[in-house]
C-alpha positions in Angstrom: -67.8 5.6 -34.8 -66.4 7.0 -31.6 -64.1 4.6 -29.8 -61.9 5.0 -26.7 -59.1 6.0 -29.0 -61.0 8.2 -31.4 -60.0 11.8 -31.6 -62.1 14.6 -33.0 -60.5 16.2 -36.0 -58.5 13.1 -37.0 -59.7 13.3 -40.6 -58.4 16.9 -40.9 -55.1 15.9 -39.4 -54.9 13.0 -41.8 -55.4 15.3 -44.8 -52.8 17.7 -43.5 -50.1 15.1 -42.9 -51.0 12.6 -45.6 -51.8 9.9 -43.1 -54.8 7.6 -42.8 -57.5 8.9 -40.4 -56.9 5.9 -38.2 -53.2 6.5 -38.0 -53.8 10.2 -37.4 -56.2 9.4 -34.6 -53.7 7.0 -33.1 -51.0 9.7 -33.1 -53.2 12.0 -31.0 -54.8 9.4 -28.8 -53.1 7.9 -25.7 -50.1 6.1 -27.0 -50.6 2.3 -27.4 -48.8 0.2 -24.8 -45.9 -2.1 -25.5 -45.9 -5.2 -23.3 -42.7 -7.3 -23.1 -44.1 -10.8 -23.7 -42.3 -13.0 -21.1 -39.7 -10.2 -21.2 -37.9 -9.8 -24.5 -38.3 -13.5 -25.3 -37.1 -13.1 -28.9 -33.7 -12.1 -27.6 -33.2 -13.9 -24.2 -34.7 -17.1 -22.7 -38.2 -16.2 -21.5 -39.1 -15.4 -17.9 -35.6 -14.7 -16.8 -34.4 -11.5 -15.2 -32.2 -11.1 -18.3 -35.3 -11.2 -20.5 -37.1 -8.6 -18.4 -34.0 -6.4 -18.3 -33.7 -6.5 -22.1 -37.4 -5.7 -22.4 -37.1 -2.7 -20.1 -33.9 -1.5 -21.8 -35.7 -1.7 -25.2 -38.6 0.5 -24.1 -41.3 -1.9 -22.9 -44.1 -0.1 -21.0 -44.9 -3.2 -19.0 -43.2 -6.6 -18.6 -45.1 -9.9 -18.3 -44.5 -12.5 -15.7 -46.6 -15.7 -16.0 -47.2 -17.0 -12.5 -47.3 -20.6 -11.3 -46.9 -22.0 -7.8 -44.2 -24.2 -6.4 -45.0 -27.1 -4.1 -44.5 -24.8 -1.1 -46.8 -22.2 -2.6 -44.4 -19.6 -3.9 -45.3 -17.9 -7.2 -42.6 -18.2 -9.8 -42.3 -17.1 -13.4 -42.9 -19.8 -16.0 -45.2 -19.9 -18.9 -46.7 -23.1 -17.5 -46.2 -25.5 -14.7 -44.5 -27.9 -17.1 -40.8 -26.9 -17.0 -39.5 -29.7 -19.2 -38.7 -27.4 -22.2 -37.6 -24.3 -20.4 -35.2 -25.6 -17.8 -32.4 -28.2 -17.6 -34.5 -30.5 -15.3 -34.5 -33.4 -17.8 -30.7 -33.5 -17.4 -30.8 -33.6 -13.7 -30.7 -37.3 -12.5 -31.7 -36.3 -8.9 -35.1 -35.3 -10.3 -35.6 -38.1 -12.8 -38.3 -39.8 -10.7 -40.4 -36.7 -10.6 -41.3 -37.0 -14.3 -45.0 -37.8 -14.5 -48.3 -37.2 -16.4 -50.9 -34.6 -15.4 -54.1 -33.4 -16.9 -54.1 -29.6 -17.0 -57.2 -27.8 -18.3 -58.2 -31.0 -20.1 -54.8 -31.5 -21.8 -52.7 -34.5 -20.9 -49.0 -33.6 -20.3 -46.0 -35.6 -19.4 -42.9 -33.9 -17.9 -41.7 -32.1 -14.8 -44.0 -29.7 -13.0 -43.4 -26.8 -10.6 -45.9 -28.1 -8.2 -43.7 -31.1 -7.5 -40.7 -28.9 -6.5 -40.0 -26.7 -3.6 -38.6 -23.2 -4.3 -35.2 -24.3 -3.0 -35.2 -27.2 -5.5 -36.4 -25.1 -8.4 -33.6 -22.6 -7.7 -31.0 -25.3 -8.5 -32.3 -25.5 -12.1 -31.3 -23.2 -14.9 -33.4 -21.7 -17.7 -33.2 -22.7 -21.3 -34.5 -21.3 -24.6 -38.0 -22.6 -25.3 -37.7 -22.3 -29.1 -34.2 -23.4 -30.0 -35.0 -24.2 -33.6 -36.4 -20.8 -34.3 -34.2 -18.8 -31.9 -30.8 -20.6 -31.9 -29.0 -17.4 -30.9 -30.7 -17.5 -27.5 -29.3 -20.9 -26.7 -26.0 -19.3 -25.9 -27.7 -18.1 -22.7 -28.8 -21.6 -21.7 -27.7 -22.4 -18.1 -27.0 -18.8 -17.2 -30.2 -17.8 -15.3 -32.4 -19.3 -12.7 -36.2 -19.2 -12.2 -37.2 -15.9 -10.6 -40.0 -15.6 -8.0 -42.7 -13.0 -8.4 -41.3 -11.0 -5.5 -37.8 -11.0 -7.1 -39.3 -9.7 -10.3 -41.2 -6.9 -8.5 -38.0 -5.8 -6.7 -36.0 -6.0 -10.0 -38.6 -3.9 -11.9 -38.7 -1.4 -9.0 -34.9 -1.0 -9.1 -34.9 -0.7 -12.9 -37.6 2.0 -12.7 -35.6 4.0 -10.1 -32.4 3.7 -12.1 -34.0 4.7 -15.4 -36.3 7.4 -14.1 -39.5 6.0 -15.6 -42.2 3.8 -14.1 -42.4 0.3 -15.7 -45.7 -1.6 -15.4 -46.3 -5.2 -14.5 -48.8 -7.3 -16.4 -48.8 -10.7 -14.6 -50.9 -13.7 -15.7 -52.3 -16.0 -13.1 -52.0 -19.3 -14.9 -54.3 -22.4 -14.8 -56.2 -21.3 -11.7 -58.7 -24.1 -11.7 -56.0 -26.7 -12.0 -53.9 -25.3 -9.2 -57.0 -25.1 -6.9 -57.5 -28.8 -7.4 -54.0 -29.4 -6.1 -54.7 -27.3 -3.0 -53.1 -24.1 -4.1 -54.7 -20.6 -3.9 -52.6 -18.6 -6.4 -55.0 -15.6 -6.2 -54.6 -15.2 -2.5 -50.9 -15.5 -2.7 -50.8 -12.9 -5.5 -52.8 -10.5 -3.4 -50.5 -10.9 -0.4 -47.4 -10.3 -2.6 -48.7 -7.2 -4.3 -49.9 -5.7 -0.9 -46.5 -6.4 0.6 -44.5 -4.3 -1.9 -44.6 -0.5 -2.2 -44.0 -0.7 -6.0 -47.0 -2.9 -6.8 -49.2 -0.6 -4.7 -48.7 2.4 -7.0 -47.1 1.2 -10.3 -49.2 0.4 -13.4 -50.6 -3.1 -12.9 -52.8 -5.3 -15.1 -53.8 -8.8 -14.0 -54.5 -11.4 -16.7 -56.3 -14.7 -16.8 -57.9 -17.0 -19.3 -60.5 -17.8 -16.6 -63.5 -15.8 -15.5 -64.0 -17.0 -12.0 -60.7 -15.7 -10.6 -61.2 -12.3 -12.3 -64.6 -12.0 -10.7 -63.0 -12.9 -7.3 -60.2 -10.4 -7.8 -62.4 -7.6 -9.0 -62.2 -4.9 -6.3 -59.7 -6.7 -4.2 -56.8 -5.8 -6.5 -58.0 -2.2 -6.8 -58.2 -1.9 -3.0 -54.4 -2.5 -3.0 -53.6 -0.6 -6.2 -56.4 1.7 -7.3 -55.2 2.1 -10.9 -54.9 -1.7 -11.4 -56.9 -3.3 -14.3 -58.1 -6.8 -15.0 -57.9 -8.5 -18.4 -59.7 -11.5 -19.7 -57.4 -13.3 -22.1 -59.2 -14.9 -25.0 -58.4 -18.4 -26.2 -59.5 -20.0 -29.4 -63.1 -19.1 -30.3 -64.2 -22.7 -30.1 -62.7 -23.2 -26.7 -64.5 -22.9 -23.3 -62.7 -21.0 -20.5 -61.2 -23.7 -18.2 -63.1 -22.7 -15.2 -66.4 -22.8 -17.1 -65.5 -26.2 -18.7 -64.8 -27.6 -15.3 -68.4 -26.7 -14.3 -69.8 -28.3 -17.5 -70.7 -25.0 -19.0 -70.6 -24.4 -22.8 -69.9 -20.7 -23.1 -67.1 -20.5 -25.7 -64.5 -17.7 -26.0 -66.3 -16.9 -29.3 -69.5 -16.2 -27.4 -67.6 -13.8 -25.2 -66.4 -11.9 -28.3 -69.9 -11.0 -29.4 -71.3 -7.6 -28.4 -73.5 -9.2 -25.8 -70.6 -11.3 -24.5 -68.3 -8.3 -24.3 -70.9 -6.4 -22.3 -70.9 -9.3 -19.8 -67.1 -9.4 -19.7 -67.1 -5.7 -18.8 -68.9 -6.5 -15.5 -65.7 -8.2 -14.2 -62.8 -7.0 -16.5 -61.5 -3.8 -17.9 -59.6 -5.2 -20.9 -59.8 -8.2 -23.3 -56.7 -9.9 -24.6 -57.5 -11.6 -27.9 -55.0 -13.2 -30.2 -53.9 -11.2 -33.2 -55.8 -13.6 -35.5 -59.0 -12.6 -33.7 -58.3 -9.1 -35.0 -57.4 -10.1 -38.5 -58.0 -13.8 -39.3 -55.7 -15.8 -41.5 -56.5 -18.4 -44.1 -54.9 -21.8 -44.4 -51.8 -20.4 -46.1 -51.3 -17.9 -43.3 -52.5 -14.9 -45.4 -54.5 -12.1 -43.8 -58.2 -12.0 -44.5 -60.6 -9.1 -43.8 -60.3 -7.6 -40.3 -63.0 -8.5 -37.7 -65.0 -5.9 -35.8 -63.7 -7.1 -32.4 -61.7 -3.9 -31.5 -64.7 -1.6 -32.2 -67.1 -4.0 -30.5 -65.0 -4.1 -27.4 -64.6 -0.3 -27.3 -68.4 0.0 -27.5 -68.7 -2.2 -24.5 -66.2 0.0 -22.6 -63.3 -2.4 -22.8 -59.7 -1.8 -23.9 -58.0 -4.3 -26.2 -54.5 -5.7 -25.6 -53.7 -8.4 -28.2 -51.1 -11.2 -28.3 -48.4 -11.9 -29.7 -46.3 -10.0 -32.1 -43.1 -11.9 -33.0 -40.3 -10.7 -35.3 -39.6 -13.9 -37.3 -41.1 -14.8 -40.8 -42.5 -17.9 -39.3 -45.0 -15.9 -37.3 -45.9 -13.1 -39.7 -48.9 -13.0 -42.0 -47.9 -14.3 -45.5 -48.3 -10.8 -47.0 -45.5 -9.5 -44.8 -42.9 -12.3 -45.0 -39.7 -11.5 -46.9 -37.5 -13.8 -49.0 -35.3 -14.8 -46.1 -35.5 -18.2 -44.3 -38.6 -19.3 -42.5 -37.1 -18.6 -39.1 -35.2 -15.4 -40.1 -35.9 -12.1 -38.3 -38.0 -9.7 -40.4 -38.2 -6.4 -38.4 -39.8 -4.5 -41.3 -42.5 -7.0 -41.6 -43.1 -7.1 -37.8 -43.4 -3.3 -37.7 -45.9 -3.4 -40.6 -47.9 -6.0 -38.8 -48.1 -4.1 -35.6 -49.0 -0.8 -37.4 -51.9 -2.6 -39.2 -53.3 -3.6 -35.8 -52.8 -0.1 -34.4 -54.8 1.2 -37.4 -57.7 -0.8 -36.1 -57.6 1.1 -32.8 -55.7 -1.4 -30.7 -54.8 -0.1 -27.3 -51.7 -2.2 -26.6 -50.0 -5.4 -27.7 -47.7 -8.1 -26.5 -44.4 -8.5 -28.3 -41.4 -10.8 -28.0 -39.2 -8.0 -29.2 -40.1 -4.7 -27.4 -37.6 -2.7 -29.4 -39.5 -3.5 -32.6 -42.8 -2.7 -30.8 -41.4 0.6 -29.7 -40.4 1.5 -33.3 -43.9 0.6 -34.5 -45.6 2.8 -31.9 -43.2 5.7 -32.0 -43.2 5.9 -35.8 -39.4 5.7 -36.5 
């Protein structure tokens, strides 16, 4: 079957070089993209300039800032509005009274939230490692870095690009759009203003992500009017889940419905890329072992969509059972991580998010 990454003559190349046809095709096709997931979050606290710097130094093609608004409407980089586990806010007595409970996309959460802080207040906080039990080595950086704004990240990436002589892309995710709209924020409008105001985001590779469909439909065309090469990606949640914007309207279209051939053709009307989880590509059983691959990559390519999956992580804890080694549960296993990524690439994957871009680079470049 011809996919967007299929190359004529791949079978002959495979015979000549002793590679599988899929690997040979991948070697001749456009090189799969390595996305630094929250930067290089296996090696530095996520969503800090240090994490993005490490990702770029280690060869990431793009870095990923997740974007949430402050109380005064500034977009900052956090995986979610709840900053309890990724900053020192719980240790700051002056903010103790701001701890509260919110319902975000149907989930009840108690903690501290960016929308209750001005940017000036957030800037007094310091980042912490989100997974200290799995990545204790990262805790030595706790307290070193602040929360960057989207604009600061753009300027930082532009400077790194100029210094290194290569263009580094941005793959921002607009988080929890429906929730933030109920609080009076308009993150999409803020996002458009920011990327239009910076030379770098008008020409550099740009791919905008969301787990919601409404904002992608709204952004379609408007982002490209600012940056003609920009792409939009629909992130895919669990197959049984409904996208938050559709759930808020009482609709019952599940992510699994959007992964069918008909669903993918509909997605193509407002997105260029899908972002499924790695377990949507190769499911795992209850023990964490790989099962037979799905047809999702091929089905998406037939619909004219690229596939950028998430998230490749280097620790045994996250690897399929077949690739774990005899080290501890939380031990790093680079060989297993490279083998995992290459298995996805053999399926025709166009790009992938990784917490450790250096390992992703090795997997793609064949070292």
